[in-house]
C-alpha positions in Angstrom: 43.8 -2.1 -32.3 44.2 -5.6 -30.8 44.6 -8.5 -33.2 41.8 -11.0 -33.2 42.2 -14.5 -31.7 42.2 -16.3 -34.9 45.3 -14.5 -36.0 47.2 -16.4 -33.3 45.3 -19.7 -32.8 44.0 -22.4 -35.0 40.4 -22.3 -33.5 39.3 -25.3 -35.4 42.1 -27.4 -33.9 41.3 -26.0 -30.5 37.7 -26.8 -30.9 38.5 -30.4 -31.9 40.7 -30.8 -28.8 38.0 -29.4 -26.6 35.4 -31.7 -28.1 37.7 -34.8 -27.7 38.4 -34.0 -24.1 34.8 -33.3 -23.1 33.7 -36.5 -24.9 36.3 -38.7 -23.2 35.1 -37.4 -19.7 31.6 -38.5 -20.5 32.7 -41.8 -21.9 34.7 -42.6 -18.7 31.5 -42.1 -16.7 29.3 -44.1 -19.2 29.4 -47.3 -17.2 28.4 -45.7 -14.0 25.0 -45.5 -12.2 24.1 -42.4 -10.5 24.9 -44.1 -7.3 28.4 -45.1 -8.6 29.1 -41.6 -9.6 28.1 -40.1 -6.2 30.5 -42.1 -4.0 33.4 -40.3 -2.3 35.6 -43.0 -1.0 37.9 -40.7 1.2 38.4 -37.0 1.6 41.4 -36.9 -0.8 39.1 -38.3 -3.5 36.0 -36.9 -5.2 32.8 -38.5 -6.7 32.9 -39.0 -10.5 29.9 -36.8 -10.7 31.8 -33.9 -9.0 34.7 -34.3 -11.5 32.2 -33.9 -14.4 30.6 -30.8 -12.7 33.8 -29.1 -11.5 35.5 -29.1 -14.9 32.2 -27.6 -16.4 32.2 -25.0 -13.6 35.7 -24.0 -14.6 34.8 -23.4 -18.2 31.6 -21.6 -17.4 33.2 -19.4 -14.9 36.5 -18.4 -16.5 35.5 -18.6 -20.1 31.8 -17.8 -20.5 31.2 -15.6 -17.4 34.3 -13.6 -17.9 34.5 -13.4 -21.8 31.1 -13.8 -23.3 28.8 -10.8 -23.0 25.4 -11.4 -21.6 26.2 -14.9 -20.4 23.8 -16.2 -17.8 24.9 -19.2 -15.5 23.0 -22.4 -16.2 22.2 -22.6 -12.4 23.7 -20.1 -10.0 23.8 -22.5 -7.2 26.4 -24.6 -9.0 29.1 -22.2 -8.2 29.0 -23.0 -4.6 28.7 -26.7 -5.1 31.5 -27.1 -7.7 34.2 -24.6 -6.9 37.1 -26.6 -5.7 39.7 -24.3 -3.9 39.5 -20.9 -5.6 39.3 -18.5 -2.8 38.8 -15.6 -5.2 35.5 -17.2 -6.2 34.1 -17.2 -2.7 32.5 -19.8 -0.5 32.2 -23.5 -1.6 30.8 -26.8 -0.4 33.3 -28.6 1.9 35.6 -30.9 0.1 35.1 -33.9 2.4 31.3 -33.5 2.0 31.2 -33.9 -1.8 29.9 -37.4 -1.5 26.7 -36.1 0.2 25.7 -34.3 -3.0 22.9 -36.7 -4.1 21.5 -33.8 -6.2 22.1 -32.7 -8.8 21.8 -36.0 -10.4 24.3 -37.4 -12.9 21.8 -36.8 -15.7 21.4 -33.2 -14.7 25.2 -32.7 -14.7 25.5 -34.2 -18.1 22.8 -31.8 -19.4 24.7 -28.9 -17.9 27.9 -30.1 -19.5 26.2 -30.2 -22.9 24.8 -26.7 -22.5 28.2 -25.3 -21.5 29.9 -27.2 -24.4 27.5 -25.8 -26.9 28.1 -22.2 -25.7 31.9 -22.5 -25.7 32.0 -24.0 -29.2 29.6 -21.2 -30.4 31.7 -18.4 -28.9 35.1 -19.8 -29.6 35.7 -18.3 -33.1 35.2 -14.8 -31.7 36.8 -15.1 -28.3 39.9 -12.9 -27.6 43.4 -14.5 -27.1 43.2 -14.6 -23.3 39.9 -16.6 -23.4 41.3 -19.1 -25.9 44.3 -19.6 -23.5 41.8 -20.3 -20.8 40.1 -22.9 -23.0 43.5 -24.5 -23.5 44.0 -24.5 -19.6 40.5 -25.8 -19.2 41.4 -28.8 -21.6 44.5 -29.6 -19.7 42.7 -29.1 -16.4 40.0 -31.6 -17.5 42.6 -34.0 -18.6 44.0 -34.0 -15.0 40.5 -34.5 -13.7 40.0 -37.5 -16.0 42.9 -39.3 -14.3 41.7 -38.3 -10.9 38.2 -39.6 -11.9 39.7 -43.0 -12.7 41.9 -43.3 -9.7 39.0 -42.1 -7.5 36.8 -44.8 -9.1 39.4 -47.5 -8.3 39.2 -46.2 -4.6 35.4 -46.3 -4.6 35.0 -49.7 -6.1 37.8 -51.2 -3.9 35.8 -50.3 -0.8 33.0 -52.6 -1.9 33.2 -56.1 -0.5 31.8 -57.4 -3.8 35.0 -56.4 -5.6 33.0 -55.2 -8.6 34.8 -54.3 -11.9 34.0 -50.9 -13.4 34.7 -52.4 -16.9 35.2 -56.0 -18.0 38.4 -56.3 -20.0 40.8 -59.1 -20.9 43.6 -59.5 -18.6 47.1 -58.8 -19.7 48.8 -61.9 -21.2 51.7 -63.4 -19.2 55.1 -61.9 -20.4 58.6 -62.9 -19.5 60.2 -61.0 -16.6 62.3 -58.2 -17.5 66.1 -58.4 -17.3 67.7 -57.2 -14.1 68.0 -53.5 -13.6 70.5 -51.7 -15.7 71.9 -48.3 -15.2 72.2 -45.3 -17.5 74.6 -42.6 -16.6 73.0 -39.1 -16.4 74.1 -35.7 -17.6 76.5 -33.9 -15.2 77.3 -30.2 -14.7 75.0 -27.5 -15.6 71.7 -28.5 -17.3 68.5 -26.7 -18.1 65.1 -27.9 -16.8 61.6 -26.3 -17.0 59.4 -25.7 -19.8 61.1 -24.4 -22.9 58.2 -22.2 -24.0 56.9 -24.3 -26.9 53.3 -25.4 -26.6 51.2 -25.4 -23.5 52.6 -25.8 -19.9 51.2 -25.2 -16.4 52.7 -22.2 -14.6 54.7 -24.3 -12.1 56.8 -25.7 -14.9 58.8 -22.5 -15.4 60.7 -20.5 -15.7 63.3 -22.6 -17.4 66.6 -22.3 -15.5 69.9 -23.9 -15.0 70.8 -26.4 -12.2 73.8 -28.5 -11.5 73.9 -32.3 -11.6 76.6 -34.4 -9.8 77.6 -37.7 -11.4 74.7 -40.1 -11.1 72.8 -42.9 -12.9 69.2 -43.9 -13.4 67.6 -47.3 -13.5 66.5 -48.3 -17.0 63.0 -49.1 -15.8 60.6 -48.9 -12.9 60.6 -51.4 -10.1 58.3 -54.4 -10.7 55.9 -56.2 -8.5 58.2 -59.1 -8.2 61.0 -56.9 -6.9 58.6 -55.4 -4.4 57.7 -58.7 -3.1 61.4 -59.3 -2.4 61.4 -56.1 -0.3 58.3 -57.3 1.6 59.9 -60.8 2.1 63.0 -59.2 3.6 60.9 -57.3 6.2 60.7 -54.2 4.3 57.5 -53.0 6.2 58.9 -54.2 9.6 62.4 -52.8 9.7 62.5 -49.0 10.8 66.1 -48.7 9.5 64.7 -48.3 5.9 62.2 -45.5 6.7 62.1 -41.9 7.3 60.8 -41.1 10.8 57.5 -39.7 9.4 57.2 -42.7 7.1 57.7 -45.3 9.9 55.2 -43.5 12.0 52.7 -43.7 9.1 53.4 -47.4 8.6 52.8 -48.2 12.3 49.8 -46.0 12.5 48.0 -47.1 9.5 49.3 -50.8 9.8 50.8 -50.6 6.2 52.2 -54.0 4.9 51.8 -53.9 1.2 50.9 -51.5 -1.7 47.4 -50.1 -1.7 44.8 -52.5 -3.0 47.0 -55.6 -2.5 45.2 -58.4 -0.6 46.4 -61.7 0.7 44.7 -64.8 -0.6 45.2 -68.5 -0.5 47.0 -68.5 -3.8 49.0 -65.5 -3.2 48.7 -61.7 -3.4 45.8 -60.2 -5.4 45.4 -56.5 -6.4 42.2 -54.6 -7.1 41.8 -52.4 -10.2 39.1 -51.1 -12.5 38.9 -54.6 -13.9 38.2 -56.1 -10.5 40.4 -58.3 -8.3 43.2 -60.4 -9.9 46.5 -61.9 -9.1 49.4 -59.5 -8.9 51.4 -59.6 -12.2 55.0 -60.0 -11.2 56.4 -58.3 -14.2 54.2 -55.3 -14.0 55.5 -52.1 -12.4 54.5 -51.7 -8.9 52.0 -49.0 -8.3 49.8 -47.4 -5.6 52.9 -46.7 -3.3 53.5 -43.6 -1.3 56.6 -41.5 -1.3 57.5 -43.1 2.1 57.3 -46.6 0.6 59.3 -45.5 -2.5 62.0 -44.0 -0.3 62.2 -47.0 1.9 62.6 -49.4 -1.1 65.3 -47.3 -2.4 67.1 -47.6 0.8 66.7 -51.3 1.1 68.0 -51.6 -2.5 71.1 -49.6 -1.6 70.1 -46.8 -3.9 67.9 -43.6 -3.7 65.1 -41.7 -5.5 66.1 -39.6 -8.5 65.9 -35.8 -8.1 63.5 -34.0 -10.3 66.3 -32.5 -12.3 68.0 -35.8 -12.8 64.8 -37.3 -14.1 63.8 -34.4 -16.3 67.3 -34.2 -17.8 67.2 -37.9 -18.7 63.7 -37.6 -20.2 64.5 -34.7 -22.4 64.2 -35.7 -26.0 62.1 -38.8 -25.3 58.6 -39.1 -26.6 56.1 -38.2 -23.8 53.2 -39.9 -25.7 55.0 -43.3 -25.5 54.2 -46.1 -23.0 50.9 -47.2 -21.6 48.7 -44.1 -21.2 45.0 -43.4 -21.5 43.6 -43.4 -25.2 39.9 -44.0 -24.6 37.6 -44.8 -21.8 38.1 -48.2 -20.4 40.1 -50.2 -17.9 43.6 -48.9 -17.2 46.4 -50.8 -15.4 50.2 -50.6 -15.7 51.3 -53.0 -18.2 53.9 -55.7 -17.8 57.4 -55.3 -19.2 57.1 -53.1 -22.3 60.5 -51.4 -21.9 60.9 -49.0 -24.9 62.7 -45.8 -24.1 66.2 -45.2 -22.9 66.9 -45.1 -20.0 63.5 -46.8 -20.2 59.7 -46.4 -20.0 59.9 -43.0 -18.5 56.4 -42.1 -19.6 53.3 -44.2 -19.0 52.3 -46.9 -16.6 53.1 -45.2 -13.3 54.1 -41.7 -12.1 57.6 -41.9 -10.6 58.3 -40.3 -7.3 61.4 -38.1 -7.0 63.3 -36.9 -3.9 62.4 -33.3 -4.8 59.9 -31.1 -3.0 57.3 -29.2 -5.0 58.7 -25.7 -4.7 58.7 -22.8 -7.0 61.4 -22.4 -9.6 63.7 -19.3 -9.5 61.6 -16.4 -10.7 58.2 -18.2 -10.5 55.3 -15.9 -10.2 51.7 -17.1 -10.1 49.3 -15.5 -12.6 47.0 -12.7 -11.5 43.4 -13.5 -10.4 41.8 -16.8 -9.5 43.7 -18.9 -12.0 46.9 -17.9 -10.1 45.6 -20.3 -7.3 46.1 -23.3 -9.7 49.5 -24.5 -8.5 51.4 -21.8 -6.6 49.6 -22.1 -3.3 50.2 -25.8 -3.1 54.0 -25.5 -3.0 54.4 -26.8 0.5 54.9 -30.3 2.0 54.5 -32.2 -1.3 56.9 -34.2 -3.4 57.2 -34.0 -7.3 56.4 -37.0 -9.4 57.4 -37.2 -13.1 56.3 -38.9 -16.2 52.8 -40.2 -16.8 50.7 -43.1 -15.8 48.3 -45.5 -17.4 45.4 -43.3 -16.5 47.1 -40.1 -18.0 45.4 -39.0 -21.3 48.0 -39.6 -24.0 49.6 -36.3 -25.0 49.0 -34.6 -21.7 52.4 -34.9 -20.2 56.0 -33.8 -21.1 59.5 -33.9 -19.5 58.9 -30.6 -17.7 55.5 -31.7 -16.2 55.4 -31.5 -12.4 52.9 -33.8 -10.6 52.7 -33.5 -6.9 51.2 -35.3 -3.9 51.8 -35.5 -0.2 54.2 -38.1 0.8 51.6 -40.5 2.4 49.3 -40.4 -0.5 49.1 -43.5 -2.8 45.7 -43.9 -4.4 47.2 -42.6 -7.7 49.1 -44.8 -10.0 52.5 -44.1 -8.4 55.6 -46.1 -8.7 59.4 -45.9 -8.3 62.5 -45.7 -10.4 65.9 -45.9 -8.6 68.9 -43.7 -8.9 72.4 -43.9 -7.5 75.5 -41.6 -7.1 78.5 -42.3 -9.2 
C-alpha cells in the first residue's frame, strides 16, 4: 500500500508557501488597470493578465484535473487561451497575440485564481506525493512568472511617451562609488556542479556531475553603470573589434548604442524603471544588457565572461537569499554598491551572463509527460545566466539555478561579472 502524502511532506508548510506565492502575484498586479494588465509590449513579453492566468492554468491542469477526482474546469475555453508551449496539451493561442486578449477581464482572471486556489488548498491534505511535487513545481513556476511579470511591465510602461511609473517609490540615496574591481581566484581541477539533491530544483539543474576548471579568477562584483559609461565613451558600440559577428550585426541592425531603457537627456543619461524615468545611478550595477553586450564589454576590458561552472563553483556555500531581491510587491531596481558576499554580490540585483550555452548536463533526461517540456526542449541557442535579480522572489534561486535567454534579449534584469584566466 502506498504511503500517504503527509508521511513525506509538511502539507501545512506547503500550503503556506502556496498561499504566499499566489498572494504576491495578485499584489504585483494591484496597481494595474485592466488596460495596463492587457498590454503586450513585444512578442517575447506577455501581458500581466496572461501571467496571472497561465500560472492558474498550470495548477488547474496538472494538479486539479489530473489528481482530483470529479474536477470540472472553471472555463474549458481557458485551456486554449493560457497554455504557453506545452504541445502535449494541444492547440493554444499564438504567443505574439496574447496582447489581443481584451477578454477575459482582469477581474474575471482574479476570480478564476481565487476559485482554483480554494480548490487546491481544500485538496492538498489528501493529495498523493506526485501531486504535491506538482504544487511545489507550480510555486516555483509562478515565482518565475512573477519576475517575468515585473520585467514585462517595465517594457510595457517604457513604451508609453508619458513615462508613467507603475509604483511611486523613494529613489535610492546616493552612495560612494565602489572600489576598483578586485579579483578572487577560483577553484581549479575537478569540481562538482549541479543540484545536490536537497530541496527543490528544476530538472535542468541536474544531474550533479564533475567538471574540470583551469586556473581563473572572478571579479568581486558586477560592472557598474559608471564603468559601462567608460565603455560607451571609448566607442564600445562603434568598434567591431569588440563584438562577435552576430552581435555586431545586431548592433548595426537595431541601432544599439546603450543599455535598454537608457535615454539621452540635456543633463545626461536617464533610465526608465518601474518607478519611472530617473538619472542613471553611476554606482548601481548596469542592467538590461544582452549577452552580446556583456561579451563585448568583457573583451574591451581585457577579460572574458565566466563559465557557468566557474560561477557556480564560486557561489557554492554563499547565501542565495542575500542581496537585493523581491520581498513584496513594489518597485524593483538594482541597488547601488551593497557588496556583501565573496567574491561579491553573486545573488540579487542582476542576473549575470555566463559564456556557457544552455545545454543538458551529462545524464539529463526530461520527465515524462507534458511537464517534461518545461526546460529540455529549450536547450538550443541560449546562454546561461546565474544568480538572481532585484525582481527574483527571495528564496527562489540557488547556486545551481540555470536561467537562460537568447543572446540578443535584454529586457530582463541582466548584467555582467568579469572573469579572467590565470
